[in-house]
C-alpha positions as CSV (number, residue, x, y, z in Angstrom):
1,M,-37.1,20.1,-83.9
2,I,-39.1,21.7,-81.1
3,E,-37.3,24.8,-79.5
4,Q,-37.4,23.9,-75.8
5,R,-37.2,27.7,-74.9
6,S,-40.7,28.0,-76.5
7,M,-42.3,25.0,-75.4
8,N,-45.9,25.5,-73.8
9,R,-48.0,23.0,-71.8
10,R,-50.2,22.0,-75.0
11,T,-47.0,21.1,-76.9
12,F,-45.6,18.9,-74.0
13,I,-49.2,17.3,-73.6
14,R,-48.9,16.5,-77.3
15,M,-45.7,15.0,-76.8
16,L,-46.9,12.8,-74.0
17,A,-49.8,11.7,-76.0
18,A,-47.2,10.6,-78.8
19,G,-45.2,8.7,-76.2
20,A,-42.3,11.1,-76.2
21,G,-42.5,12.5,-72.5
22,A,-40.0,9.9,-71.1
23,S,-37.5,10.7,-73.7
24,Y,-38.0,14.6,-73.3
25,F,-37.4,14.4,-69.4
26,S,-34.5,11.7,-69.6
27,A,-31.8,13.5,-71.7
28,G,-30.3,17.1,-71.8
29,A,-33.8,18.6,-72.3
30,R,-34.6,18.3,-68.6
31,G,-32.5,21.1,-68.1
32,S,-34.7,23.6,-69.8
33,A,-37.8,22.0,-68.3
34,S,-36.9,23.8,-64.9
35,S,-38.4,26.9,-66.4
36,Q,-41.7,25.2,-67.7
37,R,-45.1,25.2,-65.8
38,S,-45.3,21.6,-66.6
39,K,-42.6,20.4,-64.4
40,P,-43.9,17.9,-62.1
41,N,-45.1,17.9,-58.5
42,I,-43.1,15.4,-56.5
43,V,-44.4,13.2,-53.6
44,V,-41.8,10.9,-51.7
45,I,-43.3,8.5,-49.4
46,L,-41.4,6.5,-46.9
47,P,-42.9,3.9,-44.6
48,D,-40.4,3.3,-41.5
49,D,-39.5,-0.5,-41.3
50,L,-41.5,-2.0,-43.9
51,G,-39.9,-5.4,-45.1
52,W,-39.8,-7.0,-48.4
53,A,-42.6,-9.3,-47.7
54,D,-44.9,-6.7,-46.0
55,I,-46.5,-5.4,-49.0
56,G,-49.3,-7.2,-50.9
57,Y,-47.8,-7.4,-54.4
58,H,-44.8,-9.6,-52.8
59,G,-47.2,-12.1,-51.8
60,S,-47.6,-10.8,-48.1
61,D,-50.4,-11.9,-45.7
62,I,-50.6,-8.2,-45.2
63,Q,-53.6,-6.3,-47.1
64,T,-52.3,-3.3,-48.9
65,P,-55.0,-2.9,-51.7
66,N,-54.0,0.9,-52.5
67,L,-50.0,0.0,-53.0
68,D,-51.0,-3.0,-55.0
69,K,-53.1,-0.9,-57.2
70,L,-50.5,2.0,-57.3
71,V,-47.8,-0.6,-58.3
72,T,-49.7,-1.4,-61.5
73,Q,-49.3,2.0,-62.5
74,S,-45.9,2.5,-61.6
75,V,-42.4,1.5,-62.4
76,R,-41.8,-1.2,-59.8
77,F,-38.2,-1.3,-58.6
78,E,-37.1,-5.0,-57.9
79,R,-33.6,-3.7,-56.5
80,Q,-34.0,-0.6,-54.9
81,Y,-31.3,-0.5,-52.3
82,V,-31.1,1.8,-49.0
83,M,-29.3,2.0,-46.0
84,P,-30.0,-0.5,-43.1
85,T,-31.4,2.1,-40.7
86,C,-33.5,5.2,-40.9
87,T,-31.3,8.1,-40.4
88,P,-28.6,7.1,-42.8
89,T,-31.3,6.2,-45.7
90,R,-32.8,9.9,-45.0
91,V,-29.6,11.4,-45.2
92,G,-28.6,9.6,-48.4
93,L,-32.2,10.6,-49.9
94,M,-31.5,14.2,-48.8
95,T,-28.1,15.0,-50.0
96,G,-27.2,12.3,-52.6
97,R,-24.2,11.4,-50.5
98,Y,-23.4,8.3,-48.5
99,P,-24.3,9.0,-44.9
100,S,-20.7,8.1,-43.7
101,R,-19.6,11.2,-45.3
102,Y,-21.5,13.2,-42.5
103,G,-20.3,10.5,-39.8
104,V,-23.5,9.1,-39.8
105,L,-23.7,5.2,-39.6
106,A,-26.9,4.6,-37.4
107,P,-29.8,6.4,-36.0
108,A,-28.4,9.9,-35.0
109,Y,-29.3,13.4,-33.7
110,G,-27.7,16.4,-33.1
111,K,-25.8,18.4,-36.0
112,I,-26.0,16.1,-39.2
113,F,-25.2,18.2,-42.0
114,D,-22.3,20.3,-43.0
115,D,-22.9,24.1,-43.2
116,D,-22.6,24.0,-46.9
117,T,-24.9,21.1,-47.4
118,V,-27.7,21.8,-50.1
119,T,-30.6,19.4,-49.2
120,L,-33.1,18.0,-51.8
121,A,-35.6,20.4,-50.2
122,Q,-33.4,23.4,-50.7
123,A,-32.5,22.6,-54.2
124,L,-36.1,21.9,-55.3
125,R,-37.0,25.2,-53.7
126,N,-34.1,26.9,-55.6
127,C,-36.1,25.7,-58.8
128,G,-39.5,27.4,-57.7
129,Y,-40.9,24.6,-55.6
130,R,-42.9,24.9,-52.5
131,T,-41.6,22.3,-50.0
132,A,-43.1,20.6,-47.3
133,I,-42.6,17.5,-44.8
134,T,-45.3,15.7,-42.8
135,G,-44.1,13.0,-40.6
136,K,-40.6,11.6,-39.4
137,W,-37.8,14.1,-39.6
138,H,-34.8,12.3,-37.8
139,M,-32.0,14.1,-39.5
140,G,-31.1,16.5,-36.5
141,S,-32.4,17.8,-33.2
142,P,-34.3,20.9,-32.1
143,P,-34.3,23.8,-32.1
144,E,-31.1,24.2,-34.4
145,Y,-31.5,21.4,-36.6
146,T,-35.0,21.0,-37.8
147,P,-36.8,21.0,-41.2
148,L,-37.2,24.5,-42.0
149,K,-33.5,25.0,-41.7
150,Y,-32.9,22.8,-44.4
151,G,-35.1,23.9,-47.2
152,F,-38.6,23.1,-46.2
153,D,-41.1,25.5,-46.0
154,S,-43.4,24.0,-44.1
155,S,-43.0,21.1,-41.4
156,Y,-45.4,19.0,-39.5
157,G,-44.9,15.6,-37.7
158,Y,-42.1,14.4,-35.2
159,F,-38.3,15.3,-34.9
160,D,-37.3,11.9,-33.5
161,G,-36.7,8.5,-34.8
162,Q,-39.6,6.8,-33.0
163,I,-43.0,8.1,-31.1
164,D,-46.0,6.6,-29.6
165,P,-48.6,6.6,-32.0
166,Y,-51.3,8.3,-29.8
167,T,-49.3,10.4,-27.0
168,H,-46.6,11.3,-30.0
169,Y,-43.7,11.3,-27.4
170,Y,-40.3,10.1,-27.9
171,K,-39.3,6.9,-26.1
172,N,-37.5,9.0,-23.2
173,G,-40.8,11.0,-22.7
174,K,-39.7,14.0,-24.4
175,P,-42.2,15.9,-26.8
176,S,-41.5,15.4,-30.5
177,W,-44.5,16.4,-32.4
178,H,-44.7,19.8,-34.0
179,R,-46.0,22.3,-36.7
180,N,-43.5,24.4,-38.3
181,D,-40.6,23.2,-36.1
182,Q,-42.5,24.5,-32.8
183,F,-43.9,21.8,-30.5
184,L,-47.7,21.1,-30.1
185,D,-50.0,18.6,-28.5
186,E,-52.5,17.0,-30.7
187,E,-54.7,14.4,-30.5
188,G,-54.9,11.4,-33.1
189,H,-53.1,8.7,-34.4
190,A,-49.9,9.6,-36.0
191,T,-50.8,7.7,-39.2
192,D,-54.0,9.8,-39.5
193,L,-52.5,13.1,-38.6
194,I,-49.3,12.7,-41.1
195,T,-52.1,11.7,-43.9
196,D,-54.3,14.5,-43.1
197,E,-51.4,16.8,-43.5
198,A,-50.4,15.6,-46.8
199,V,-53.8,15.5,-48.1
200,R,-54.3,19.3,-46.9
201,I,-51.1,20.4,-48.7
202,I,-52.4,18.8,-51.8
203,E,-55.7,20.2,-51.8
204,S,-54.2,23.5,-51.1
205,D,-54.1,26.3,-53.9
206,H,-50.7,26.0,-55.6
207,D,-49.0,28.8,-57.7
208,K,-46.0,26.8,-57.8
209,P,-45.1,22.9,-58.2
210,F,-44.5,21.3,-54.8
211,F,-42.5,18.8,-53.1
212,L,-44.1,16.8,-50.3
213,Y,-42.2,14.6,-48.2
214,V,-44.3,12.0,-46.4
215,T,-42.5,10.0,-44.0
216,Y,-44.8,7.6,-42.0
217,S,-44.2,6.3,-38.2
218,V,-45.3,2.8,-38.9
219,P,-44.6,-0.1,-39.2
220,H,-41.7,1.0,-36.6
221,T,-42.4,0.3,-33.0
222,P,-44.1,0.7,-30.7
223,L,-47.5,0.0,-32.4
224,D,-50.9,0.4,-31.2
225,E,-53.8,0.3,-33.7
226,P,-57.6,0.9,-33.5
227,Q,-59.9,-2.1,-33.9
228,E,-60.7,-1.1,-37.2
229,W,-57.5,-2.1,-38.4
230,T,-56.5,-5.0,-36.3
231,S,-60.1,-6.8,-36.8
232,K,-58.9,-7.5,-40.3
233,Y,-56.4,-9.8,-39.1
234,E,-58.2,-11.7,-36.4
235,G,-58.1,-15.6,-37.1
236,R,-55.9,-14.9,-40.0
237,I,-52.4,-14.1,-38.5
238,K,-51.4,-16.3,-35.3
239,D,-49.1,-13.9,-33.7
240,A,-50.7,-10.8,-32.0
241,S,-47.5,-8.4,-32.5
242,R,-47.6,-9.5,-36.2
243,R,-51.4,-9.0,-36.4
244,L,-50.7,-5.3,-35.0
245,F,-47.7,-5.0,-37.5
246,A,-50.1,-6.0,-40.3
247,A,-52.7,-3.7,-39.0
248,S,-50.5,-0.6,-39.0
249,V,-49.3,-1.4,-42.6
250,T,-52.9,-1.4,-43.7
251,H,-53.8,1.8,-41.8
252,M,-50.9,3.3,-43.8
253,D,-51.9,1.7,-46.9
254,H,-55.3,3.4,-46.5
255,G,-53.6,6.7,-46.0
256,I,-51.5,6.2,-49.1
257,G,-54.9,5.8,-50.8
258,R,-56.2,9.3,-49.6
259,I,-53.1,10.8,-51.0
260,V,-53.5,9.4,-54.3
261,D,-57.2,10.3,-54.3
262,A,-56.4,13.7,-53.3
263,L,-54.2,14.0,-56.3
264,D,-56.8,13.0,-58.3
265,R,-59.5,15.1,-57.1
266,K,-57.4,18.2,-57.8
267,G,-56.5,17.1,-61.3
268,L,-52.8,16.8,-60.4
269,Q,-52.1,12.9,-61.2
270,Q,-50.8,13.6,-64.6
271,N,-48.3,16.1,-63.5
272,T,-47.2,14.4,-60.3
273,L,-44.3,11.7,-59.6
274,V,-44.9,9.7,-56.6
275,V,-42.2,7.8,-55.3
276,F,-42.5,5.0,-52.6
277,I,-39.6,3.6,-50.8
278,S,-39.2,1.8,-47.6
279,D,-36.5,3.3,-45.4
280,N,-35.0,0.0,-44.6
281,G,-35.6,-3.7,-44.4
282,G,-38.3,-5.1,-41.6
283,Q,-37.5,-5.4,-37.9
284,Q,-37.5,-8.8,-36.3
285,K,-38.8,-8.2,-32.8
286,W,-39.0,-5.3,-30.1
287,S,-39.6,-4.9,-26.5
288,S,-39.1,-2.6,-23.6
289,E,-40.3,-2.3,-19.9
290,T,-39.1,1.2,-19.6
291,E,-39.5,3.2,-22.7
292,Y,-42.9,5.1,-23.3
293,K,-43.3,5.6,-19.5
294,G,-43.7,1.5,-19.5
295,R,-46.9,1.6,-21.6
296,Y,-45.5,-1.5,-23.7
297,A,-43.8,-3.4,-21.0
298,D,-46.6,-6.1,-21.2
299,K,-47.1,-5.9,-25.0
300,P,-43.7,-7.2,-26.4
301,H,-43.5,-6.9,-30.3
302,T,-42.2,-10.6,-30.8
303,V,-42.9,-10.9,-34.5
304,L,-42.9,-8.0,-36.8
305,G,-41.5,-7.7,-40.2
306,N,-40.8,-10.2,-43.0
307,N,-38.1,-9.8,-45.4
308,K,-38.5,-13.6,-47.0
309,P,-37.0,-14.8,-49.0
310,L,-34.2,-12.3,-48.5
311,R,-31.9,-12.9,-45.7
312,G,-31.2,-10.6,-42.8
313,W,-33.2,-8.2,-40.8
314,K,-33.3,-3.9,-40.1
315,G,-29.4,-3.1,-39.2
316,E,-27.8,-5.7,-41.1
317,L,-26.1,-5.7,-44.6
318,Y,-27.6,-8.8,-46.0
319,E,-30.4,-8.0,-48.6
320,G,-33.1,-8.2,-46.3
321,G,-31.7,-5.3,-44.4
322,I,-31.2,-3.0,-47.5
323,R,-33.4,-4.0,-50.5
324,V,-36.9,-2.9,-50.0
325,P,-40.1,-2.5,-51.8
326,A,-40.4,0.7,-54.1
327,M,-42.2,2.1,-56.8
328,A,-42.5,5.6,-59.0
329,S,-45.7,6.7,-60.6
330,W,-46.0,9.5,-63.2
331,P,-49.1,8.7,-65.5
332,G,-48.4,9.5,-69.0
333,V,-44.6,9.7,-68.5
334,L,-43.5,6.7,-66.9
335,K,-44.6,3.3,-68.5
336,P,-45.8,0.9,-65.9
337,G,-43.3,-2.2,-65.4
338,T,-40.9,-4.1,-63.5
339,L,-37.3,-2.4,-63.3
340,N,-34.3,-4.8,-62.3
341,V,-31.6,-2.2,-62.5
342,P,-30.1,-1.8,-59.2
343,I,-30.7,1.6,-57.7
344,H,-29.3,3.2,-54.4
345,I,-31.1,5.5,-52.3
346,V,-28.2,8.2,-52.9
347,D,-29.4,8.2,-56.5
348,W,-32.5,10.0,-56.0
349,M,-31.2,13.3,-55.3
350,P,-29.2,13.6,-58.5
351,T,-32.1,12.1,-60.4
352,L,-34.7,14.4,-59.1
353,C,-32.3,17.4,-59.3
354,G,-31.9,16.6,-63.1
355,L,-35.5,16.1,-63.4
356,V,-36.3,19.7,-62.6
357,G,-33.1,21.2,-63.9
358,Y,-31.1,22.1,-60.8
359,S,-27.7,23.4,-61.4
360,P,-25.4,23.2,-58.2
361,K,-23.3,26.2,-57.8
362,A,-20.6,24.2,-56.2
363,N,-19.7,20.5,-56.5
364,P,-22.3,18.9,-54.3
365,K,-20.1,15.6,-54.2
366,W,-22.9,13.3,-54.9
367,D,-22.0,9.5,-54.6
368,G,-25.3,8.8,-56.4
369,R,-25.8,9.1,-60.2
370,D,-28.9,10.2,-62.3
371,V,-31.0,7.1,-62.9
372,W,-33.8,8.7,-65.0
373,P,-32.9,6.9,-68.1
374,S,-33.1,3.7,-66.5
375,V,-36.4,4.5,-64.6
376,S,-38.1,6.1,-67.8
377,K,-36.7,3.5,-70.2
378,G,-36.2,0.4,-68.3
379,T,-32.7,0.0,-69.3
380,D,-29.1,0.8,-68.2
381,R,-26.2,0.9,-70.7
382,S,-23.7,2.6,-68.3
383,E,-21.0,0.8,-66.3
384,P,-22.3,-0.9,-63.2
385,P,-21.8,1.5,-60.4
386,L,-20.5,0.7,-57.0
387,F,-22.7,0.8,-54.1
388,Y,-21.3,1.4,-50.7
389,W,-22.8,0.7,-47.0
390,K,-21.2,1.3,-43.7
391,T,-22.7,0.7,-40.2
392,P,-21.0,0.5,-37.0
393,N,-20.6,-3.2,-37.2
394,A,-19.8,-3.8,-41.0
395,S,-19.3,-2.3,-44.2
396,A,-20.0,-3.4,-47.7
397,V,-19.8,-2.6,-51.5
398,R,-21.8,-4.1,-54.5
399,L,-20.3,-4.1,-57.7
400,G,-22.0,-5.6,-60.8
401,D,-23.3,-9.2,-59.5
402,W,-21.1,-9.3,-56.5
403,K,-21.5,-8.0,-52.9
404,L,-18.7,-8.0,-50.4
405,I,-19.4,-7.5,-46.7
406,V,-16.5,-6.9,-44.3
407,P,-17.4,-7.0,-40.5
408,K,-15.7,-4.7,-38.1
409,K,-14.7,-7.5,-36.0
410,G,-15.5,-11.3,-35.8
411,K,-15.9,-13.6,-38.6
412,G,-14.1,-13.0,-41.9
413,V,-15.3,-11.4,-45.1
414,E,-18.3,-12.7,-47.0
415,L,-18.7,-12.7,-50.5
416,Y,-22.1,-13.1,-52.6
417,D,-23.4,-13.3,-56.2
418,V,-26.5,-11.4,-55.4
419,T,-27.8,-11.8,-58.9
420,N,-27.5,-15.5,-59.1
421,D,-27.9,-16.2,-55.2
422,P,-30.2,-13.4,-54.2
423,Y,-30.9,-15.1,-50.9
424,E,-27.1,-15.2,-49.9
425,E,-26.8,-18.5,-49.2
426,H,-23.6,-19.5,-50.7
427,D,-20.7,-17.5,-49.4
428,M,-18.0,-17.4,-52.1
429,A,-15.2,-15.7,-50.4
430,K,-12.9,-18.8,-50.3
431,Q,-13.5,-19.7,-54.1
432,Q,-13.0,-16.3,-55.2
433,P,-9.8,-15.0,-53.6
434,D,-8.9,-12.3,-56.3
435,R,-12.4,-10.9,-56.5
436,V,-12.4,-10.5,-52.7
437,K,-9.2,-8.5,-52.7
438,D,-10.5,-6.4,-55.8
439,L,-13.5,-5.4,-54.0
440,T,-11.6,-4.8,-50.7
441,K,-9.4,-2.4,-52.4
442,R,-12.6,-0.5,-53.8
443,L,-14.2,-0.4,-50.3
444,A,-10.8,1.0,-49.0
445,K,-11.1,3.6,-51.9
446,V,-14.6,4.4,-51.4
447,S,-14.6,5.0,-47.5
448,A,-11.7,7.4,-47.8
449,D,-13.9,10.2,-47.9
450,D,-15.8,9.6,-44.9
451,R,-15.8,11.6,-42.0
């Protein structure tokens, strides 16, 4: 048996070559791995409003060659669940807790986290990581509640939920673009600037492992793309706004390719875990005559995302709103393939903390669980977890094959067997009253800890 305390990089590489890397990091040994130079860099990439069928490998009409290549080298998550809107998903990722624990049910501003909340960035920094965000924050408002206050060593991008891609101003005209939590004016398309910062960070000299959180503004509205990207869809996609949407995704895909290339140039791919997850399902449409100083009054976005064959849109608790494209790559450690085990966004905090050996000083009250055994081995022998969602309009739970949706008002509850009826075409609530009763009780119990 190899003594973990004395394990050096050469020994670790030999274990990887022997196929032991995944098992080494998927059990108790991960705790002692935190003291090793071999613990991975972590890059988490979140697009904004990318739908199920808005990515090439899902048969989309949108070109994503870099993501299509990356997924062949990754664990592809076919049942990755998130919250149906942006702030809630980001809060779940950063805390391992359902966002309703903080009273967050929808896009939110002001103070989000409790004073004693330890974010993912803080936990990783406590384990010796340098931490950086480039892109969208949307988990608090300046000047008090900004990235540097919550564990990031450097911050760049925008504070708010959406910005004009060129002016970088929020919809009400206020500034949002910043570096290290200080406002600045800068020229360029947001997609390029976010990517440039990610590449700069990767290509810097590193005396510590790094956590890089890359949060793109696209394909969230408003959309404005240069001809370099829109020309790819002329004559291929009929609707002008869908062409614009597609162009924004391909533009982002190019940026992700640059990030992966930067890791390769620096010789970091073998020791970097890259996680890609959309923050929620695609949005159906958008228009405004007044926001962004009226710049988009004559440019309504009438056709945007595509979640087919899943049902529903961003903001809804049907699968199209909460089940998204996702993957994780770590060459030599994660074996490429498809994982059908359901994973919730709140699972990533305990999973990444377990991976690097973070030990909370107090009970973190995580709702998520460490899913590294599933990610690294492709199986899950544990009892099915209860997943929970809450929005201003409805709540839902999933246990095993079944998902119960309870609207706040209006029509009655809905029950779907989302394994055998993934498109939610058959409401089984009337046929399964005992199951409805059981899941309703479980929903009441899990929601009791909400603010």
